[in-house]
N, C-alpha and C positions, 0 to 999 in steps of 0.2 A: 741692761748689760748683765748677762749671767756670769757667775763665777762659782768656783768650787774650792773650798778649803779642805785640804787633806793633811792629817798629822800622822807621820810614820811612827813606828814603835820606838825609834831612837830619839823622838822628840822633834824632829825636823818638821816645820810647817811648809806646805806648798800651796800656793794660790795660783790657780789656772783661770785665765779669762779668755775664752775663745772669741775670736773676731772672724767669723766665717769669710768675710769679704777681703781679709788681709792676705797678701802674698808674703808678708814678713813675720818674723817672730822676734820678740825681745825677751831675753833671759836676764833676770837681775837677782843677785845674791845680796841680801840685806843682813848686816851684822849689827846687833843691838848694842853698839858701843861707839862713842865718839870722843871728841876732845874733852868733854866735861868730866869724863871718868879718869882722866890723867892726873897724876900728882904734879906739883910745880916742877919737880926735877925732870920729868919726862914730857913736859909740855910740847906739843907738836908731833908726838909720836904717831898718833892715829893718821894724820895727814901724810907723814913721812912714809908710813907703811903702805898707804894707798899708792904712792909712787913706786915703791919697791916691788909690788907684784908684777909690774910690767918689765922687770929687769932680767927675768929668767926663772924657769920652773923646772921641775924634775924631767918632764917630757920634752920641754923646749928650753934648753939651758941658757939662751941669750935673748936679749930684747929683740934682736933681729929675727930669731926663730919664731917668737910669739907674733910679731908684726906680720911676718910672711905667712904664717898660718891663717891669720884673720884676713889678710889681703887675698889669700888664695881662694876664699869663698865670698869675697866682696862684702865682708861685714864691717861694722863699726863697733868700737869698744871704748869704754871710758869708765871712770869711777868718780866718786865724790865723798867728801867727809863733812859731816855736820857736827854739831855739838853733842848729838845724841845717837847718831848712827853713822855707819859707813856703808856705801853700796858700790857694787861692781856690775857692769852689764855688757852684754854683747847683743847687737841687733843684726839679724841675718835673714836671708831668704828662707822661707819655711822648710824647704827641702834640705837645708844644711843644719838643722837643729842638733843633730847628734854630734857633729864635729864642733859646732859652736859651744855646746855644753861641755865637751871634753876640754876644749881650750880654756874656757872660763874657770872650770873647776881646778884644773891644773895650776893656773895662775894664782888663784885666790887661796887655795888650800895647800898647795905644794910649792910655794916660792922658795928659791934656794937662798936668797938673802946673802949674797956674796959680800964679804967685808969690804972688798975694794969698791964694789958698786955703791955700798952705803956711804963710804967716804967721798966718792965722786958726786953722789947725789946731794950731799950736804951743800955743796957749792951752788947747785941748781936751785935748791929751796931758798937759800939766802938771796939769790938773785930774784926769786919769786917774791920774797918779802920786799925787796927794793922796788920791784915793779908796782906793788900795791902802794908803797909809800909815795911813789911818784904819780899815782892815779887817785886823786882825792875823791872822785865820784865813788870809787870802790872802798877806799880806806875809811871813809866817814862812818860806815856801818860798824867797823871795829871800834872806833872811838866812841860811838854812841853806846855800844854794848859794854865797853869798859866802864862807862858812866852809870847807866841805868841798872846794871847787874853787878855793881861793885860789891866785893865781899863774897862772891860766888864764882865758881869756875865758869859759869855762863859768861862772865865778864872778861874772860881771857881769850885772846885771839886763837882761832883754830890752828893756825900755822905755827904757833909757839913763838919763840924768839931765837935770835942767832946763838946765844949762849947755850940754851938747852938743845937745840938742833945739832950743834957741833959736838956736844958731849955724848950723844946717843951712840950705842954700839950694838953689835949683832945680838948679844944676850938680852938687851932691853927688848928687842923685837920678838925674840923667842919667848920670853916670859910673858909679854903682853898677849901674844897669840895664844899661848897655853891658857891664860886666864880668861880670855873672852871669845875665842873662836871654837865654839862647840855647838852641837845641834839644837839644844834648847834655846840658844841665843841667835839662831840663824833662820831667816825666812827666804824661801825661793819663790819669786813671782815670775810667771811665764804667760805672756799674752800674744795674741795674733792668730795666725792660721795654724792652730795646734791640734794635736790629738792628745786628750787629757791622759789617757792610759800611758802613752809613750813618755810623757813628761814625768809621771809618777814613777815609771819603771827606771828612767834615767836617774832620778833623784835617789831611788832606793839602791841602785847599783853603785853610784859614786859616793854618796854620803855615808855608806855603811862603815867606812873606816874611821869616822870621827867619833869622838867621845860625846856622851850626852850632856855631861855637866862640866863646868869650868872649875878652876882651882880656887876661885873666890866667888862670893855671892855678889851679884851686880848691885851697885849702889842704888838706894832709893833717894831721889832728889826732893828737896823741899826748900825752895827759895822763899825767903821772908823779907818783905819790903819794910824798911825802917825809915824811909824818907819822910821828912816833915816840912821841908822848904824847897824852893826851886834850886836846881843844880845846873851848873855849866861846866863843860870840859872843853878847853880850847887847845888845839894843836896849832902852834904858830908855824906858818909856812908861807913863803912868798908865792902867791898865785895871782892869776889875772881875774879869778872868780872865787868867791867864797862858797863853801859847801857846808850845809847844815842839816842836822836831823833833830827834830823835836819829837818827844814822845812821852807816853805814860804807860805804866804797868797795866796790863789788861788780863783777860782770862786765859787760863791754860788750855792746852790742846784738848778738845772734846768737851769743853765746858758748855753748860746749857744755854749760854747767851752767845755762842759762837756765830750763829747765823745773824743775829741782830748786830753783832760787832762788824760782820762782813758788810752788811747794808750800810752801817754808819761810815765805814771806810770808803765805800763807793760814793756816798753823798758828799763827803768831804773832799776826797782827792783821787778819784779814779775816773778817768775819762775827760774829754775836752770840754764837757759841760758841767763838771763838778764844781763845787763852791770854791775850792782853793785855786783851781786852774782859772776860773772866771775872774776871781777877785785879785789874785796875786799876779797872774800873767796878763790876762786880757785887759782888765780895767786899769791896772796900775803899772804894768810893765816892770815888775820887780824881779822876775825870774823867767828863765827860759823853760826850766823843767821844775815841776812840783807835783808830788804824788804821795798818797797815803797807802800804807800796807800794814798787815798784822803779822807779827812773828809769834809762833806758838811753840811751847815746850811742854814737857809732861806735867810741870807743876806751876807754870806761869806763862806770861806772854807780854808782848809790847805792841802798843798802837803807835805807829811811827810815821812821821811825815818828813820827806826829804825835799830840799830845794837847792838849786844852784843859782846864786844871785850875784849881781854886780856888787863889787866891794862897797861902793858908796851908798848902796841901798839896803845893806843888811839890817840896819836897825829897823827900818820901816817894814821889811819883809818879816822879821821876827814878830813885830807887833801885830801885823795883819794875820799871820798864820795862827798865832795864839788866840787872837780874837775870834777867828772863824771856828776854832774848836770850842771856845767858851760860849759862843752864841747858842750852841746846841745843848748847853748844860744849865742855862738860866731857868728861872721859875716858869716862864712862859715862852719857850722857844717857838720859832716859826718854821714849820715844815709842811709844805703843801702836799696834797695828794699826788700831784703831777710829779714833783721831785722825788717823792718816796717811791712811786711806781717805777719811774725811770731807773732809779738805782737798783731795784730788784731785777728788772729786765736786763740791765747791764751785766750784773753778776751772772745771771743764768746764761746769757749769750756767750760771755767769755769763758764760763766753765765748760760749756759744750765744745767750744773750740779747743780748750786746753786738754781734752782727752781724746783727740783724734789720732794721736800718735801712741803706739804700743808702749814706748818708753814711759810716757806720761801716765798711761793706764797702770803700769807697774808701780809707779810712784804713789798714785792714789790709793791703791789697795795695800801695797807693802808697808808704807809708813804707818797707816792706820792700824794694821794688825800688829806690827812690831811694837809700837809705842802705847797702844790702847787696848790691844787684844780684842778689838772690835772693828768690824768692817761696815762702813756705810756705802751703799751703792750710789751711783750717780742719781738714780731716781729718788732715793731717800734724801740726798743732799738738796736736790731741786725742790722737793716738797718742804724741807726745812726752811729754805729761803722764802718760799711762798707763804708760809705760816707766820712769818715775822710781821708784827704790827707796828704802826708808828709809835705807839706807847712803848713798845719794847725798845725801839731804837733810842728814844729820848731818855728812857730810864737808864740804858747802858751809857749813854753820853754823860748823863749826870754823875753816874758812878765812876766813870773812867777819867773824865776831864776835870781833875782837881788841880786848881792853879798852884797849890802848895806842893804838888807832887809832879811838876813838869820837869823834864830833863832836856837839856839842849847841848848838843855836841857841834863844834864848829872847827873847820879847817880853813885858815886864812891868815893874812899878814897883820894880825891885830896884836896889841901890846898886852892886854890883860883881860881876865874873865869878868871882872867886877862891872865893867860897862854893860855886859849882857845880862848879868844877874839883876841889875837895876831895872832893865827893861821888863824882865819877867815879874819882878816884884811890884812894878808900878800899877 
């Protein structure tokens, strides 16, 4: 997969990824700021701002005007906020790239930010909070990050809280945009059936109005783990099912063991033949859903396993899940060649499927350049997976799965956390 990285004189980086067989094009604007950069007073502003760009812009003053413009060429558009970036995209037929670019730029760079729309949207976001509160499968990840990243802005919910959201005003948005929305902090990724020169010309034309530097220097993050014993965070809620996440601090984005960590996650909890799926669901019937993932940030990461379990079986589920992790960190762990090879092939196959869509191609290239200032091609990633050895995986397991540094988040109708702390410490 060929790509080209172009940097304009004003600092804007453009990544173009031609896909000659594609009849569509996806344009994504990446802003190098997310909820982690917010102060406690404005918690949730990044996510709120993501909502507001759809409410009206200079050329298209209402939400209906924007929606009709995109519907008029059969496009799709959306946005997302993470803890370290915000992105906005439009996907359209390749013949509509000019109008799609115009709409996206106008939305993101020239939002009107009506005070009345801000006030109205506060209610929408509070309802969004309530939706997550009522959906434990989604909410559990917030509870888990509150626990494992406590003491750092990483541990704060992206959406903020009702108090901070209701206190935000138009000046807060303007100051935030002035501080973070500048060309040195923006990357444009465009993939699909594209002409590279046309893309660069569009970026040069539109982004010439933006300043190169922001009002403040972007923060350098440095999470420090101080945990010395198992920790549990329980959110008491009447459910028919308990939801849990168990995890350990792992390597940061781009760390040298990232491929070994990925293989380790596949061995433990990815796919219907993984250790956790086999042991927790198939053999013991303790959970319907169980899976392992890795979350990465610029300075740290988390190796996380989720399970949704029957209330009466939660104790056994916790014991089995922890035991399966620790089995790979003992002095002489068992890992067959067959299981190891299967995990690597699983990753390679799923990775190939994950970059079939131009939106996902933009994510692969955009996040990497934005946060690491380094792009790994799909070919390099696949080679990295292939080079992982069994010794690499077992070394990473031993380094990561420290029983004294396990974190357990639970949502369910339980009375106290001590019951679960005892399980982790036993």
